[in-house]
GUFI-408312 format. One record per atom (N, C-alpha, C, O): x, y, z; residue number from 0; atom name; residue in one letter. Coordinates in nm, 2 decimals, always signed. Layout:
BEGIN
{r {X,Y,Z},NUM,'CA','A'} ...
END
This chain:
BEGIN
{r {-21.72,-6.81,-5.11},0,'N','M'} {r {-21.80,-6.77,-4.99},0,'CA','M'} {r {-21.88,-6.66,-5.02},0,'C','M'} {r {-21.83,-6.56,-5.08},0,'O','M'} {r {-22.01,-6.68,-4.99},1,'N','S'} {r {-22.10,-6.55,-5.01},1,'CA','S'} {r {-22.08,-6.44,-4.91},1,'C','S'} {r {-22.01,-6.45,-4.81},1,'O','S'} {r {-22.14,-6.33,-4.96},2,'N','K'} {r {-22.13,-6.20,-4.88},2,'CA','K'} {r {-22.19,-6.23,-4.75},2,'C','K'} {r {-22.15,-6.21,-4.63},2,'O','K'} {r {-22.31,-6.28,-4.78},3,'N','N'} {r {-22.39,-6.30,-4.64},3,'CA','N'} {r {-22.32,-6.39,-4.53},3,'C','N'} {r {-22.31,-6.36,-4.41},3,'O','N'} {r {-22.26,-6.51,-4.59},4,'N','Y'} {r {-22.20,-6.59,-4.51},4,'CA','Y'} {r {-22.09,-6.52,-4.43},4,'C','Y'} {r {-22.07,-6.53,-4.30},4,'O','Y'} {r {-22.01,-6.43,-4.49},5,'N','N'} {r {-21.90,-6.36,-4.44},5,'CA','N'} {r {-21.94,-6.26,-4.34},5,'C','N'} {r {-21.88,-6.25,-4.23},5,'O','N'} {r {-22.07,-6.20,-4.36},6,'N','L'} {r {-22.11,-6.10,-4.27},6,'CA','L'} {r {-22.17,-6.16,-4.14},6,'C','L'} {r {-22.16,-6.11,-4.03},6,'O','L'} {r {-22.23,-6.28,-4.17},7,'N','A'} {r {-22.29,-6.36,-4.07},7,'CA','A'} {r {-22.18,-6.41,-3.97},7,'C','A'} {r {-22.21,-6.44,-3.85},7,'O','A'} {r {-22.06,-6.42,-4.02},8,'N','K'} {r {-21.94,-6.46,-3.94},8,'CA','K'} {r {-21.90,-6.36,-3.86},8,'C','K'} {r {-21.87,-6.38,-3.74},8,'O','K'} {r {-21.90,-6.24,-3.91},9,'N','I'} {r {-21.86,-6.11,-3.84},9,'CA','I'} {r {-21.97,-6.08,-3.73},9,'C','I'} {r {-21.93,-6.06,-3.62},9,'O','I'} {r {-22.09,-6.09,-3.77},10,'N','L'} {r {-22.20,-6.08,-3.67},10,'CA','L'} {r {-22.19,-6.14,-3.54},10,'C','L'} {r {-22.20,-6.08,-3.43},10,'O','L'} {r {-22.17,-6.29,-3.56},11,'N','R'} {r {-22.14,-6.38,-3.47},11,'CA','R'} {r {-22.05,-6.33,-3.36},11,'C','R'} {r {-22.07,-6.36,-3.24},11,'O','R'} {r {-21.94,-6.26,-3.41},12,'N','K'} {r {-21.82,-6.20,-3.33},12,'CA','K'} {r {-21.86,-6.08,-3.26},12,'C','K'} {r {-21.80,-6.05,-3.16},12,'O','K'} {r {-21.96,-6.02,-3.30},13,'N','Q'} {r {-22.00,-5.88,-3.25},13,'CA','Q'} {r {-22.15,-5.88,-3.19},13,'C','Q'} {r {-22.24,-5.79,-3.21},13,'O','Q'} {r {-22.17,-5.99,-3.11},14,'N','Q'} {r {-22.32,-6.00,-3.06},14,'CA','Q'} {r {-22.34,-5.89,-2.96},14,'C','Q'} {r {-22.26,-5.85,-2.89},14,'O','Q'} {r {-22.47,-5.86,-2.97},15,'N','T'} {r {-22.52,-5.76,-2.87},15,'CA','T'} {r {-22.54,-5.84,-2.73},15,'C','T'} {r {-22.55,-5.96,-2.73},15,'O','T'} {r {-22.55,-5.75,-2.61},16,'N','P'} {r {-22.57,-5.81,-2.49},16,'CA','P'} {r {-22.69,-5.92,-2.48},16,'C','P'} {r {-22.69,-6.03,-2.43},16,'O','P'} {r {-22.80,-5.85,-2.55},17,'N','Q'} {r {-22.92,-5.94,-2.57},17,'CA','Q'} {r {-22.91,-6.07,-2.63},17,'C','Q'} {r {-22.95,-6.17,-2.58},17,'O','Q'} {r {-22.83,-6.06,-2.75},18,'N','E'} {r {-22.80,-6.20,-2.82},18,'CA','E'} {r {-22.72,-6.28,-2.75},18,'C','E'} {r {-22.73,-6.41,-2.77},18,'O','E'} {r {-22.61,-6.22,-2.66},19,'N','K'} {r {-22.55,-6.31,-2.57},19,'CA','K'} {r {-22.64,-6.38,-2.47},19,'C','K'} {r {-22.61,-6.49,-2.44},19,'O','K'} {r {-22.75,-6.34,-2.43},20,'N','I'} {r {-22.83,-6.37,-2.33},20,'CA','I'} {r {-22.91,-6.49,-2.40},20,'C','I'} {r {-22.93,-6.60,-2.34},20,'O','I'} {r {-22.96,-6.46,-2.51},21,'N','I'} {r {-23.05,-6.55,-2.58},21,'CA','I'} {r {-22.97,-6.67,-2.62},21,'C','I'} {r {-23.00,-6.78,-2.58},21,'O','I'} {r {-22.85,-6.65,-2.68},22,'N','W'} {r {-22.75,-6.76,-2.71},22,'CA','W'} {r {-22.75,-6.85,-2.58},22,'C','W'} {r {-22.78,-6.96,-2.59},22,'O','W'} {r {-22.70,-6.79,-2.49},23,'N','N'} {r {-22.69,-6.87,-2.36},23,'CA','N'} {r {-22.81,-6.96,-2.33},23,'C','N'} {r {-22.79,-7.07,-2.28},23,'O','N'} {r {-22.93,-6.90,-2.35},24,'N','L'} {r {-23.06,-6.99,-2.33},24,'CA','L'} {r {-23.07,-7.11,-2.43},24,'C','L'} {r {-23.10,-7.22,-2.38},24,'O','L'} {r {-23.04,-7.09,-2.55},25,'N','V'} {r {-23.09,-7.18,-2.66},25,'CA','V'} {r {-22.96,-7.27,-2.69},25,'C','V'} {r {-22.98,-7.39,-2.74},25,'O','V'} {r {-22.85,-7.23,-2.67},26,'N','R'} {r {-22.72,-7.30,-2.72},26,'CA','R'} {r {-22.71,-7.46,-2.66},26,'C','R'} {r {-22.77,-7.48,-2.56},26,'O','R'} {r {-22.65,-7.53,-2.72},27,'N','N'} {r {-22.61,-7.68,-2.68},27,'CA','N'} {r {-22.75,-7.75,-2.65},27,'C','N'} {r {-22.76,-7.82,-2.55},27,'O','N'} {r {-22.85,-7.73,-2.73},28,'N','R'} {r {-22.98,-7.79,-2.72},28,'CA','R'} {r {-23.03,-7.79,-2.59},28,'C','R'} {r {-23.08,-7.89,-2.54},28,'O','R'} {r {-23.03,-7.66,-2.51},29,'N','K'} {r {-23.08,-7.65,-2.38},29,'CA','K'} {r {-23.22,-7.67,-2.37},29,'C','K'} {r {-23.26,-7.72,-2.27},29,'O','K'} {r {-23.30,-7.63,-2.47},30,'N','I'} {r {-23.45,-7.61,-2.47},30,'CA','I'} {r {-23.50,-7.74,-2.56},30,'C','I'} {r {-23.48,-7.74,-2.68},30,'O','I'} {r {-23.55,-7.83,-2.50},31,'N','Q'} {r {-23.61,-7.93,-2.57},31,'CA','Q'} {r {-23.52,-8.02,-2.66},31,'C','Q'} {r {-23.57,-8.09,-2.74},31,'O','Q'} {r {-23.40,-8.01,-2.64},32,'N','N'} {r {-23.29,-8.09,-2.72},32,'CA','N'} {r {-23.29,-8.03,-2.88},32,'C','N'} {r {-23.24,-8.09,-2.97},32,'O','N'} {r {-23.35,-7.90,-2.89},33,'N','I'} {r {-23.35,-7.85,-3.02},33,'CA','I'} {r {-23.21,-7.78,-3.05},33,'C','I'} {r {-23.15,-7.71,-2.96},33,'O','I'} {r {-23.17,-7.79,-3.16},34,'N','K'} {r {-23.02,-7.73,-3.20},34,'CA','K'} {r {-23.06,-7.60,-3.27},34,'C','K'} {r {-23.14,-7.59,-3.36},34,'O','K'} {r {-23.00,-7.49,-3.23},35,'N','F'} {r {-23.00,-7.36,-3.27},35,'CA','F'} {r {-22.87,-7.32,-3.34},35,'C','F'} {r {-22.77,-7.35,-3.28},35,'O','F'} {r {-22.87,-7.24,-3.44},36,'N','K'} {r {-22.76,-7.16,-3.51},36,'CA','K'} {r {-22.79,-7.02,-3.49},36,'C','K'} {r {-22.91,-6.97,-3.48},36,'O','K'} {r {-22.68,-6.96,-3.48},37,'N','R'} {r {-22.70,-6.80,-3.46},37,'CA','R'} {r {-22.64,-6.73,-3.58},37,'C','R'} {r {-22.57,-6.79,-3.66},37,'O','R'} {r {-22.68,-6.60,-3.60},38,'N','Q'} {r {-22.64,-6.54,-3.71},38,'CA','Q'} {r {-22.64,-6.62,-3.84},38,'C','Q'} {r {-22.53,-6.63,-3.90},38,'O','Q'} {r {-22.75,-6.66,-3.89},39,'N','Y'} {r {-22.73,-6.77,-4.01},39,'CA','Y'} {r {-22.80,-6.71,-4.13},39,'C','Y'} {r {-22.91,-6.66,-4.12},39,'O','Y'} {r {-22.74,-6.71,-4.25},40,'N','P'} {r {-22.78,-6.67,-4.38},40,'CA','P'} {r {-22.90,-6.76,-4.42},40,'C','P'} {r {-22.89,-6.88,-4.43},40,'O','P'} {r {-23.03,-6.69,-4.45},41,'N','I'} {r {-23.12,-6.76,-4.53},41,'CA','I'} {r {-23.16,-6.67,-4.63},41,'C','I'} {r {-23.20,-6.56,-4.59},41,'O','I'} {r {-23.15,-6.70,-4.77},42,'N','G'} {r {-23.17,-6.63,-4.88},42,'CA','G'} {r {-23.08,-6.51,-4.86},42,'C','G'} {r {-22.96,-6.53,-4.84},42,'O','G'} {r {-23.14,-6.38,-4.88},43,'N','K'} {r {-23.05,-6.26,-4.87},43,'CA','K'} {r {-23.06,-6.19,-4.73},43,'C','K'} {r {-23.01,-6.08,-4.70},43,'O','K'} {r {-23.11,-6.27,-4.65},44,'N','Y'} {r {-23.12,-6.23,-4.51},44,'CA','Y'} {r {-23.01,-6.29,-4.41},44,'C','Y'} {r {-22.95,-6.39,-4.45},44,'O','Y'} {r {-22.99,-6.25,-4.29},45,'N','I'} {r {-22.93,-6.32,-4.20},45,'CA','I'} {r {-23.03,-6.31,-4.06},45,'C','I'} {r {-23.06,-6.20,-4.00},45,'O','I'} {r {-23.05,-6.42,-4.02},46,'N','V'} {r {-23.16,-6.43,-3.89},46,'CA','V'} {r {-23.07,-6.44,-3.78},46,'C','V'} {r {-22.96,-6.48,-3.79},46,'O','V'} {r {-23.13,-6.39,-3.66},47,'N','D'} {r {-23.05,-6.39,-3.53},47,'CA','D'} {r {-23.04,-6.54,-3.49},47,'C','D'} {r {-22.92,-6.59,-3.49},47,'O','D'} {r {-23.12,-6.61,-3.47},48,'N','F'} {r {-23.13,-6.75,-3.43},48,'CA','F'} {r {-23.22,-6.84,-3.52},48,'C','F'} {r {-23.33,-6.79,-3.56},48,'O','F'} {r {-23.18,-6.96,-3.54},49,'N','V'} {r {-23.26,-7.04,-3.62},49,'CA','V'} {r {-23.25,-7.20,-3.56},49,'C','V'} {r {-23.15,-7.25,-3.52},49,'O','V'} {r {-23.36,-7.25,-3.57},50,'N','A'} {r {-23.36,-7.41,-3.53},50,'CA','A'} {r {-23.40,-7.47,-3.68},50,'C','A'} {r {-23.52,-7.49,-3.70},50,'O','A'} {r {-23.31,-7.50,-3.75},51,'N','P'} {r {-23.34,-7.55,-3.89},51,'CA','P'} {r {-23.44,-7.69,-3.89},51,'C','P'} {r {-23.52,-7.71,-3.98},51,'O','P'} {r {-23.43,-7.76,-3.79},52,'N','D'} {r {-23.51,-7.89,-3.79},52,'CA','D'} {r {-23.65,-7.86,-3.77},52,'C','D'} {r {-23.74,-7.94,-3.81},52,'O','D'} {r {-23.69,-7.76,-3.70},53,'N','I'} {r {-23.82,-7.72,-3.67},53,'CA','I'} {r {-23.87,-7.59,-3.74},53,'C','I'} {r {-23.98,-7.55,-3.71},53,'O','I'} {r {-23.78,-7.53,-3.81},54,'N','K'} {r {-23.81,-7.41,-3.89},54,'CA','K'} {r {-23.85,-7.31,-3.80},54,'C','K'} {r {-23.95,-7.24,-3.84},54,'O','K'} {r {-23.79,-7.28,-3.69},55,'N','L'} {r {-23.82,-7.17,-3.61},55,'CA','L'} {r {-23.69,-7.06,-3.61},55,'C','L'} {r {-23.57,-7.10,-3.61},55,'O','L'} {r {-23.74,-6.92,-3.62},56,'N','I'} {r {-23.66,-6.83,-3.63},56,'CA','I'} {r {-23.68,-6.73,-3.49},56,'C','I'} {r {-23.80,-6.69,-3.46},56,'O','I'} {r {-23.57,-6.70,-3.43},57,'N','I'} {r {-23.60,-6.60,-3.31},57,'CA','I'} {r {-23.52,-6.47,-3.35},57,'C','I'} {r {-23.40,-6.47,-3.37},57,'O','I'} {r {-23.59,-6.37,-3.36},58,'N','E'} {r {-23.52,-6.22,-3.39},58,'CA','E'} {r {-23.54,-6.15,-3.27},58,'C','E'} {r {-23.64,-6.16,-3.19},58,'O','E'} {r {-23.43,-6.08,-3.26},59,'N','L'} {r {-23.41,-5.96,-3.15},59,'CA','L'} {r {-23.41,-5.82,-3.22},59,'C','L'} {r {-23.34,-5.80,-3.32},59,'O','L'} {r {-23.50,-5.73,-3.18},60,'N','D'} {r {-23.50,-5.61,-3.22},60,'CA','D'} {r {-23.47,-5.50,-3.13},60,'C','D'} {r {-23.52,-5.49,-3.02},60,'O','D'} {r {-23.39,-5.41,-3.17},61,'N','G'} {r {-23.36,-5.29,-3.10},61,'CA','G'} {r {-23.45,-5.17,-3.15},61,'C','G'} {r {-23.53,-5.19,-3.24},61,'O','G'} {r {-23.44,-5.05,-3.08},62,'N','G'} {r {-23.53,-4.94,-3.14},62,'CA','G'} {r {-23.53,-4.91,-3.26},62,'C','G'} {r {-23.63,-4.85,-3.30},62,'O','G'} {r {-23.41,-4.94,-3.34},63,'N','Q'} {r {-23.42,-4.91,-3.47},63,'CA','Q'} {r {-23.52,-4.97,-3.57},63,'C','Q'} {r {-23.55,-4.93,-3.68},63,'O','Q'} {r {-23.56,-5.08,-3.51},64,'N','H'} {r {-23.67,-5.15,-3.58},64,'CA','H'} {r {-23.81,-5.07,-3.57},64,'C','H'} {r {-23.91,-5.12,-3.64},64,'O','H'} {r {-23.82,-4.97,-3.50},65,'N','N'} {r {-23.95,-4.90,-3.49},65,'CA','N'} {r {-23.94,-4.79,-3.61},65,'C','N'} {r {-24.04,-4.73,-3.63},65,'O','N'} {r {-23.82,-4.76,-3.67},66,'N','E'} {r {-23.83,-4.66,-3.79},66,'CA','E'} {r {-23.89,-4.72,-3.90},66,'C','E'} {r {-23.88,-4.83,-3.92},66,'O','E'} {r {-23.97,-4.62,-3.97},67,'N','T'} {r {-24.05,-4.65,-4.08},67,'CA','T'} {r {-23.98,-4.73,-4.19},67,'C','T'} {r {-24.04,-4.83,-4.23},67,'O','T'} {r {-23.86,-4.71,-4.23},68,'N','Q'} {r {-23.80,-4.80,-4.34},68,'CA','Q'} {r {-23.75,-4.93,-4.28},68,'C','Q'} {r {-23.73,-5.02,-4.36},68,'O','Q'} {r {-23.74,-4.94,-4.16},69,'N','N'} {r {-23.71,-5.08,-4.10},69,'CA','N'} {r {-23.83,-5.16,-4.08},69,'C','N'} {r {-23.83,-5.29,-4.09},69,'O','N'} {r {-23.93,-5.09,-4.05},70,'N','I'} {r {-24.07,-5.16,-4.04},70,'CA','I'} {r {-24.10,-5.24,-4.16},70,'C','I'} {r {-24.13,-5.36,-4.15},70,'O','I'} {r {-24.10,-5.16,-4.28},71,'N','K'} {r {-24.11,-5.21,-4.42},71,'CA','K'} {r {-24.02,-5.32,-4.45},71,'C','K'} {r {-24.06,-5.42,-4.50},71,'O','K'} {r {-23.88,-5.31,-4.42},72,'N','Y'} {r {-23.79,-5.41,-4.44},72,'CA','Y'} {r {-23.81,-5.53,-4.37},72,'C','Y'} {r {-23.80,-5.64,-4.43},72,'O','Y'} {r {-23.85,-5.52,-4.22},73,'N','D'} {r {-23.89,-5.64,-4.14},73,'CA','D'} {r {-24.03,-5.70,-4.19},73,'C','D'} {r {-24.05,-5.82,-4.16},73,'O','D'} {r {-24.10,-5.64,-4.26},74,'N','E'} {r {-24.22,-5.70,-4.30},74,'CA','E'} {r {-24.20,-5.78,-4.42},74,'C','E'} {r {-24.26,-5.88,-4.44},74,'O','E'} {r {-24.12,-5.73,-4.52},75,'N','E'} {r {-24.08,-5.79,-4.64},75,'CA','E'} {r {-24.01,-5.93,-4.60},75,'C','E'} {r {-24.03,-6.04,-4.66},75,'O','E'} {r {-23.92,-5.91,-4.50},76,'N','R'} {r {-23.83,-6.03,-4.46},76,'CA','R'} {r {-23.91,-6.14,-4.40},76,'C','R'} {r {-23.90,-6.26,-4.42},76,'O','R'} {r {-24.00,-6.08,-4.32},77,'N','T'} {r {-24.10,-6.20,-4.24},77,'CA','T'} {r {-24.19,-6.27,-4.36},77,'C','T'} {r {-24.21,-6.39,-4.37},77,'O','T'} {r {-24.24,-6.18,-4.46},78,'N','I'} {r {-24.30,-6.26,-4.56},78,'CA','I'} {r {-24.23,-6.36,-4.63},78,'C','I'} {r {-24.27,-6.47,-4.64},78,'O','I'} {r {-24.10,-6.32,-4.68},79,'N','F'} {r {-24.01,-6.42,-4.74},79,'CA','F'} {r {-23.98,-6.54,-4.65},79,'C','F'} {r {-24.00,-6.65,-4.70},79,'O','F'} {r {-23.94,-6.52,-4.53},80,'N','L'} {r {-23.92,-6.62,-4.44},80,'CA','L'} {r {-24.03,-6.72,-4.40},80,'C','L'} {r {-24.02,-6.84,-4.36},80,'O','L'} {r {-24.15,-6.65,-4.40},81,'N','S'} {r {-24.26,-6.74,-4.36},81,'CA','S'} {r {-24.31,-6.82,-4.50},81,'C','S'} {r {-24.36,-6.93,-4.50},81,'O','S'} {r {-24.27,-6.76,-4.62},82,'N','S'} {r {-24.29,-6.85,-4.74},82,'CA','S'} {r {-24.21,-6.96,-4.74},82,'C','S'} {r {-24.25,-7.06,-4.81},82,'O','S'} {r {-24.10,-6.97,-4.67},83,'N','L'} {r {-24.02,-7.09,-4.68},83,'CA','L'} {r {-24.06,-7.18,-4.56},83,'C','L'} {r {-23.99,-7.28,-4.53},83,'O','L'} {r {-24.16,-7.15,-4.49},84,'N','G'} {r {-24.23,-7.23,-4.38},84,'CA','G'} {r {-24.18,-7.23,-4.24},84,'C','G'} {r {-24.19,-7.32,-4.16},84,'O','G'} {r {-24.10,-7.09,-4.23},85,'N','F'} {r {-24.04,-7.07,-4.09},85,'CA','F'} {r {-24.15,-7.00,-4.00},85,'C','F'} {r {-24.23,-6.91,-4.05},85,'O','F'} {r {-24.15,-7.04,-3.88},86,'N','T'} {r {-24.22,-6.96,-3.78},86,'CA','T'} {r {-24.12,-6.86,-3.73},86,'C','T'} {r {-24.01,-6.90,-3.69},86,'O','T'} {r {-24.16,-6.72,-3.71},87,'N','I'} {r {-24.07,-6.64,-3.65},87,'CA','I'} {r {-24.13,-6.56,-3.54},87,'C','I'} {r {-24.23,-6.50,-3.54},87,'O','I'} {r {-24.04,-6.58,-3.42},88,'N','I'} {r {-24.10,-6.50,-3.31},88,'CA','I'} {r {-24.00,-6.39,-3.28},88,'C','I'} {r {-23.88,-6.41,-3.30},88,'O','I'} {r {-24.05,-6.27,-3.23},89,'N','R'} {r {-23.96,-6.16,-3.22},89,'CA','R'} {r {-23.98,-6.10,-3.08},89,'C','R'} {r {-24.09,-6.09,-3.03},89,'O','R'} {r {-23.86,-6.06,-3.01},90,'N','F'} {r {-23.86,-5.99,-2.90},90,'CA','F'} {r {-23.78,-5.86,-2.91},90,'C','F'} {r {-23.69,-5.85,-2.99},90,'O','F'} {r {-23.84,-5.76,-2.83},91,'N','W'} {r {-23.75,-5.64,-2.83},91,'CA','W'} {r {-23.63,-5.65,-2.72},91,'C','W'} {r {-23.64,-5.72,-2.62},91,'O','W'} {r {-23.54,-5.58,-2.74},92,'N','N'} {r {-23.42,-5.60,-2.66},92,'CA','N'} {r {-23.47,-5.57,-2.51},92,'C','N'} {r {-23.43,-5.64,-2.42},92,'O','N'} {r {-23.55,-5.47,-2.48},93,'N','N'} {r {-23.59,-5.45,-2.34},93,'CA','N'} {r {-23.67,-5.57,-2.28},93,'C','N'} {r {-23.67,-5.58,-2.16},93,'O','N'} {r {-23.73,-5.66,-2.37},94,'N','E'} {r {-23.80,-5.77,-2.32},94,'CA','E'} {r {-23.70,-5.88,-2.25},94,'C','E'} {r {-23.71,-5.93,-2.14},94,'O','E'} {r {-23.60,-5.89,-2.33},95,'N','V'} {r {-23.48,-5.98,-2.29},95,'CA','V'} {r {-23.42,-5.93,-2.17},95,'C','V'} {r {-23.40,-6.01,-2.08},95,'O','V'} {r {-23.40,-5.79,-2.13},96,'N','N'} {r {-23.35,-5.73,-2.03},96,'CA','N'} {r {-23.43,-5.74,-1.91},96,'C','N'} {r {-23.37,-5.76,-1.80},96,'O','N'} {r {-23.58,-5.71,-1.93},97,'N','E'} {r {-23.66,-5.69,-1.83},97,'CA','E'} {r {-23.76,-5.82,-1.79},97,'C','E'} {r {-23.82,-5.83,-1.68},97,'O','E'} {r {-23.77,-5.91,-1.89},98,'N','N'} {r {-23.85,-6.02,-1.86},98,'CA','N'} {r {-23.80,-6.15,-1.91},98,'C','N'} {r {-23.88,-6.23,-1.97},98,'O','N'} {r {-23.68,-6.18,-1.90},99,'N','L'} {r {-23.62,-6.30,-1.96},99,'CA','L'} {r {-23.71,-6.43,-1.94},99,'C','L'} {r {-23.74,-6.51,-2.03},99,'O','L'} {r {-23.76,-6.45,-1.81},100,'N','E'} {r {-23.85,-6.56,-1.79},100,'CA','E'} {r {-23.97,-6.57,-1.90},100,'C','E'} {r {-24.01,-6.67,-1.95},100,'O','E'} {r {-24.02,-6.45,-1.92},101,'N','G'} {r {-24.14,-6.46,-2.02},101,'CA','G'} {r {-24.09,-6.49,-2.16},101,'C','G'} {r {-24.16,-6.55,-2.24},101,'O','G'} {r {-23.97,-6.45,-2.20},102,'N','V'} {r {-23.91,-6.47,-2.32},102,'CA','V'} {r {-23.88,-6.62,-2.34},102,'C','V'} {r {-23.91,-6.68,-2.44},102,'O','V'} {r {-23.81,-6.67,-2.23},103,'N','Y'} {r {-23.80,-6.81,-2.23},103,'CA','Y'} {r {-23.92,-6.90,-2.25},103,'C','Y'} {r {-23.92,-6.99,-2.33},103,'O','Y'} {r {-24.02,-6.86,-2.17},104,'N','D'} {r {-24.16,-6.93,-2.18},104,'CA','D'} {r {-24.21,-6.93,-2.33},104,'C','D'} {r {-24.25,-7.03,-2.39},104,'O','D'} {r {-24.21,-6.81,-2.38},105,'N','K'} {r {-24.26,-6.81,-2.53},105,'CA','K'} {r {-24.17,-6.90,-2.61},105,'C','K'} {r {-24.22,-6.97,-2.69},105,'O','K'} {r {-24.04,-6.90,-2.59},106,'N','I'} {r {-23.97,-6.97,-2.68},106,'CA','I'} {r {-23.99,-7.12,-2.66},106,'C','I'} {r {-23.99,-7.20,-2.75},106,'O','I'} {r {-24.00,-7.16,-2.53},107,'N','Y'} {r {-24.04,-7.30,-2.49},107,'CA','Y'} {r {-24.18,-7.34,-2.55},107,'C','Y'} {r {-24.19,-7.45,-2.61},107,'O','Y'} {r {-24.27,-7.26,-2.54},108,'N','K'} {r {-24.40,-7.28,-2.58},108,'CA','K'} {r {-24.41,-7.30,-2.74},108,'C','K'} {r {-24.48,-7.39,-2.79},108,'O','K'} {r {-24.34,-7.22,-2.81},109,'N','T'} {r {-24.34,-7.20,-2.95},109,'CA','T'} {r {-24.27,-7.34,-3.00},109,'C','T'} {r {-24.32,-7.40,-3.10},109,'O','T'} {r {-24.16,-7.38,-2.92},110,'N','I'} {r {-24.09,-7.50,-2.96},110,'CA','I'} {r {-24.20,-7.63,-2.93},110,'C','I'} {r {-24.22,-7.73,-3.01},110,'O','I'} {r {-24.26,-7.61,-2.83},111,'N','S'} {r {-24.35,-7.74,-2.81},111,'CA','S'} {r {-24.47,-7.75,-2.90},111,'C','S'} {r {-24.52,-7.85,-2.91},111,'O','S'} {r {-24.51,-7.64,-2.97},112,'N','E'} {r {-24.62,-7.64,-3.07},112,'CA','E'} {r {-24.55,-7.69,-3.18},112,'C','E'} {r {-24.62,-7.77,-3.25},112,'O','E'} {r {-24.43,-7.66,-3.22},113,'N','L'} {r {-24.38,-7.70,-3.36},113,'CA','L'} {r {-24.33,-7.85,-3.35},113,'C','L'} {r {-24.33,-7.92,-3.45},113,'O','L'} {r {-24.29,-7.90,-3.23},114,'N','V'} {r {-24.24,-8.03,-3.22},114,'CA','V'} {r {-24.36,-8.13,-3.21},114,'C','V'} {r {-24.36,-8.24,-3.25},114,'O','V'} {r {-24.47,-8.07,-3.14},115,'N','M'} {r {-24.58,-8.16,-3.11},115,'CA','M'} {r {-24.71,-8.08,-3.16},115,'C','M'} {r {-24.78,-8.02,-3.07},115,'O','M'} {r {-24.74,-8.09,-3.27},116,'N','P'} {r {-24.87,-8.00,-3.31},116,'CA','P'} {r {-25.00,-8.06,-3.30},116,'C','P'} {r {-25.10,-7.99,-3.32},116,'O','P'} 
END
């Protein structure tokens, strides 16, 4: 078993409150019958949520993602994942807390665009 697989398994058990909220939104094919996986390894990265069939990744970011070293890491990560054909949408944790309807709408709209381009 790879190191990333084991780390992903640990992360699934240690979800943030915002990850729990988004997981409850997307799990069990709740949005347009699209299957999502959580804390899923892709290459050397672990993504928060992925719908492999439509190549959609949802990332949740806390304040640490505003730090210079993390901004560069996130940019490299986005370039790599995009090169594999993934669409990545990002939300700040406070967006999940304060505007869940807007977050849901963006996820729904993005799925619609990917399913019926």
